[in-house]
N, C-alpha and C positions, 0 to 999 in steps of 0.2 A: 533469777537463777544464774549463778556463776558458771564459768566454763567448767570448773571442777565438778559442780553439781550436775551439769549436762553430761559430762563424760561418765559420771557414775551411773548413768542410765544404761550404758552399754551392758549387754548380756553375753558374756563369753560363751555360755552354753549354746547360744545361737550363732556363734562365730562373729559377734559384733565387737569390732576393735576399730578405734578411730585413729587414722594416721595423723600424727601431731608434730613429727620432727620437721622443723622449718626447712632444713637443707634438702630433705627427701621430697617434701612438697614442692620446693622450688625446682628440683630436677624433673618431677612429674609435669609441672606447669610448662617448663621449657620444652619438654618432649612433645607436649600437645600442640605446640605451634599455633595457638589460637589466633585467628584473624578477626578484625572488626566485623567482617561480613559473614562470619560463621554462625551456624546453628549448632550449639553445644548441648550435649546431654551428659549428665553424670548419673550413673546408676549405683545404688548403694551409697547414697550421699550422707547417711548418718545425720550428724548435727551440723554439717557444713564445714568441717575442718579443712577440706581441700577447696571446696567451691568459693570460700571467702577470698582465696588467693588467685582466682582465675581472672585474667583480663576481661574487660567487658566486650562480649561478642554481640552480634545482632540479636541472638536469643540464647538464653540459658535456661535449661529445664533440669530440675533435680528430681530424681525418682527415688523414693524410699518406701520399702514395704512396711516398716514399723510405724504405725500411726502415731506413736508417742513422740516422734521426731518432727512431725509436720509443722507445728507452730514454731518450734525452735529453728527449723530451716528458714521459715518465712522471716523470722527476726534476724537471724545471722546473715542471710543472703537475700535482702529485700528486692534486689533487681531480678531475682530468678522466679520462674514459674515452678511451683512445687506440686508434685503429683504423688499421692500416696497410692501405691499399687505395685503390681508385679512387673518388674523390669523386663522380663522376657516378652511380655505382651506390648508394653509401652514402646520399646525401641523399634518395633516393626511399624508403628503407627505415626511416628513423628519425623520431620526432616532432621537430618543429622550430618554435619560435616566432621565433627569431632565427638568421639564417644570416650568417656572416662569411666572406668569401672573399678570398684574395690568391693567385690562380693566374695562370699565363701567359695572355696575351690570347686566344690561340686556344682555350684550354679555357674561359675565362670566357664566351665566346659560347655554348658548349654548355650551361653552367650557366644562362645567361639564358634559353635556350630551354626549359629544364625548369621554370622558376619558376612558370608558371601552374598546374602540377600539384602544387606543394608547399604545405604549410600555413603557411609562414613569414609572420608578420605584418610583419617587418622584415628587410631584406637590406642589409648594408653590404659593399661590394665594391670592390676595386681594379680599374679598367678602363683599357683603352687607348683611343686616339682612334678605333680601327677597330671598337669594339664598338657594336652597335646594339640599342636598346631599343624600336624601333617595334612589334614584335609583342607586347610585354607591357604597353604603355601603358594598355590597358583594365583590366588587373589591378593595376598598381602605379603610384604617382606616383613621380617621380624628383627627387632633390635633390642638387646638387653640394655636397660637403663641403670638399674641399681637394685641391690638386694635390700629387703626390709624385714624387720622382725623385732621381737623383744620390745625394748624401750622406744622404738620409733612410733609405737602405738600406745594409746591409753584406752583401756587397761593394756598392759604389756601382752603382746601376742606371743603365744608359746611356740609357734613354728616360724621358720624362715620362709619368706615368699619373695617374689621378684616383681619389679615394675618393668614391663616390656612395652615397646612401641610397635604397633603394626601400621604399616603404610600401604595403602591400596596401590597395587601395581596398575600401570596403564595398560589396558588391553586393546587389541586391534578392533576396529569397528567390524561388525558382521560383513562378510563378503570380501574383506581385505585379504591380500595374499602376502 
């Protein structure tokens, strides 16, 4: 199966779009700041268009809800553990230093709400204009990386979204003044 045939599996009616622009992927990877000692999870991994470009961490887990992509992910990113399942459940069960997310905006908000309870040092995610970070600002600082949309995706995404980086704030230990 060619990359074009793999990309044609995307179903826009399910908000499936694969980020393919090499410059935007490079900016995302740089923002993630992945270390060789990191446990990395990518949720909404699709066919692995981002995961293929990640540096090799201690562990890489790719989570994708759509079972059609499982075997493609295993071939495209053989060094990764591939899990077919619900990202909202999986991210609470695995060690994670870096979380990468490219999910539909409605699900992204649910991920944002779970972030305070996750151990992630860094989160790099695609977000829509309607996603809110107000409830997590005491846990994470937020940095805009780049806008993405249209031809940055295959098939072209009809809306503009943004890649943002969240960095966990260092909090005082309990009992410190």
